C-alpha positions in Angstrom: -10.0 61.1 -75.4 -8.7 57.8 -74.2 -6.8 55.9 -76.8 -6.4 52.1 -77.3 -4.5 49.5 -79.1 -6.0 46.1 -80.2 -3.3 43.4 -80.7 -5.3 40.1 -81.7 -4.0 37.5 -84.2 -7.8 36.2 -84.8 -8.9 38.8 -87.5 -12.5 38.2 -86.7 -12.4 38.4 -83.1 -10.0 41.8 -83.4 -12.8 42.8 -85.4 -15.5 41.7 -83.0 -13.8 43.8 -80.0 -13.4 46.8 -82.1 -17.0 46.9 -82.8 -17.9 46.0 -79.4 -15.6 48.9 -78.1 -17.0 51.5 -80.4 -21.0 50.4 -78.9 -19.7 50.2 -75.5 -17.2 53.3 -75.0 -17.7 55.5 -78.1 -14.8 58.2 -76.9 -12.4 55.6 -77.3 -10.3 56.3 -79.8 -8.8 53.0 -81.8 -5.4 54.1 -83.0 -4.0 51.0 -83.3 -5.0 47.6 -84.9 -2.7 45.1 -84.7 -2.0 41.1 -86.0 0.8 39.9 -84.4 3.3 40.9 -81.6 5.9 42.5 -83.3 3.1 45.2 -84.9 1.6 46.0 -81.4 4.9 46.8 -80.2 5.5 49.1 -83.3 2.2 51.1 -83.1 2.3 51.2 -79.0 5.8 53.0 -79.7 4.4 55.5 -82.1 1.2 56.0 -80.5 1.9 55.6 -76.8 -2.1 54.7 -76.1 -3.7 54.6 -72.5 -4.5 51.2 -73.1 -3.6 47.9 -74.7 -6.1 44.9 -75.3 -3.5 42.1 -75.9 -3.8 38.5 -76.8 -1.5 36.8 -74.8 -0.5 34.1 -77.6 0.6 36.0 -80.6 2.9 35.7 -83.3 6.2 37.2 -83.2 5.8 38.4 -79.8 3.6 37.4 -77.2 1.4 39.8 -75.4 3.1 39.2 -72.3 6.4 40.8 -74.4 4.4 43.7 -75.1 3.2 44.4 -71.7 6.7 44.1 -70.3 7.6 46.6 -73.3 5.0 49.1 -71.9 6.5 49.1 -68.3 3.6 51.1 -67.1 3.0 53.0 -69.9 -0.6 51.9 -70.4 -2.9 50.1 -68.7 -2.9 46.2 -69.5 -6.4 44.2 -70.5 -5.2 40.6 -71.5 -7.2 38.7 -74.0 -6.6 34.9 -73.4 -8.5 31.5 -74.1 -7.2 30.4 -71.0 -8.3 30.8 -67.6 -5.1 30.2 -65.3 -3.6 33.2 -67.3 -6.7 35.6 -66.5 -6.8 34.7 -62.9 -3.4 35.2 -62.4 -3.5 38.7 -64.6 -6.4 39.8 -62.9 -4.8 39.0 -59.6 -1.6 40.8 -60.2 -3.1 44.0 -61.1 -3.3 43.9 -64.8 -6.7 45.9 -65.7 -9.0 43.0 -66.6 -8.8 40.3 -68.8 -11.2 38.9 -71.7 -11.8 35.1 -72.3 -12.6 33.9 -75.8 -14.7 33.9 -77.3 -15.5 37.4 -76.2 -19.0 38.5 -74.6 -20.8 42.0 -74.3 -21.6 41.4 -70.5 -17.9 40.9 -69.9 -16.3 43.6 -71.6 -19.1 45.9 -70.0 -17.5 44.8 -67.0 -14.2 45.3 -68.4 -14.8 48.7 -70.0 -16.0 50.3 -66.4 -13.1 49.5 -65.0 -11.1 50.7 -67.3 -12.7 53.8 -66.9 -12.1 53.9 -63.1 -8.7 53.3 -63.3 -7.6 55.6 -66.1 -7.1 58.1 -63.9 -4.6 56.5 -62.1 -1.2 55.8 -63.1 -1.3 52.2 -64.9 -0.4 48.9 -62.8 3.1 47.8 -62.2 3.1 44.4 -63.7 6.6 43.3 -63.6 5.7 40.5 -61.4 3.2 39.1 -63.2 4.4 39.0 -66.4 7.6 37.3 -65.3 5.4 34.6 -63.6 3.4 34.4 -66.8 6.5 34.7 -69.1 7.9 31.6 -67.0 4.9 29.5 -67.2 5.0 29.8 -71.1 8.6 28.8 -71.1 8.0 25.8 -69.0 5.0 24.7 -71.1 2.6 24.0 -68.2 -0.3 25.2 -70.5 0.1 22.7 -72.9 -3.5 23.4 -75.2 -3.2 25.5 -77.8 -6.2 26.7 -80.3 -5.9 25.4 -83.7 -9.3 26.3 -85.3 -12.6 28.4 -83.9 -13.9 25.9 -82.1 -11.2 23.7 -81.4 -8.4 23.4 -79.0 -6.1 20.6 -78.4 -3.2 19.0 -76.1 -0.1 19.4 -78.2 1.4 16.3 -76.7 -2.0 14.5 -77.8 -0.9 15.6 -81.4 0.6 12.7 -83.1 1.4 14.3 -86.6 0.8 17.6 -88.9 -0.9 17.0 -92.3 -0.7 19.7 -95.0 -1.8 19.7 -97.9 -0.5 20.0 -101.6 -0.4 23.5 -103.0 -3.5 25.1 -101.5 -1.9 25.6 -97.8 -4.4 23.0 -95.5 -3.4 21.8 -92.6 -4.6 19.1 -90.3 -3.3 17.2 -87.3 -4.0 13.7 -86.3 -4.7 12.9 -82.7 -2.5 10.0 -81.9 -5.2 7.5 -79.3 -7.9 7.9 -81.6 -6.6 8.6 -85.1 -8.8 11.2 -86.4 -7.9 14.2 -88.1 -8.7 17.8 -87.2 -8.4 21.2 -89.0 -5.8 24.0 -88.8 -7.4 27.2 -89.7 -5.1 29.9 -91.4 -5.1 31.8 -88.5 -3.1 28.9 -86.6 -0.9 27.6 -88.7 2.0 29.5 -87.7 1.8 27.1 -84.5 2.9 24.5 -86.4 5.8 25.7 -88.9 8.6 24.4 -87.0 6.7 20.7 -86.7 
């Protein structure tokens, strides 16, 4: 029976992916559900799953960092809101990628590819991971998701406004002055600002 780890910092998206995998691939055993990179790394070392579903951008360690630690031990499927990562990952041999928001038809194709490739050793992703990490470090992808349906150019953010004791957070957009709410899931991105 194949095993998998799901690492996604958005609880609803993580739950949706696990639900869809249960429907589309009932014999796949999800051995770990993780909300950040350090949890994913620990669970990967503990369970040694066959497949890693990794959000590229997670707190603590990125999906890229976790995939690097896997070093050919598992097949990797990247989860991302950004097409550039997806295209690069697919072209360089990652088993597949899933774009947010998740859609069942796309996951059906991913499951098909995974089933085909499980008999073979996982792809060597070192070159891909190095390029993705360099791109991330250089900040060439300058958009962040801040809420379920909101992605902003971080260069357009003027200020981050925190609520008193309720934990709420909003960002003010420089040109328009509009205020956009930041969901709890994405607040970690603004703690240093």
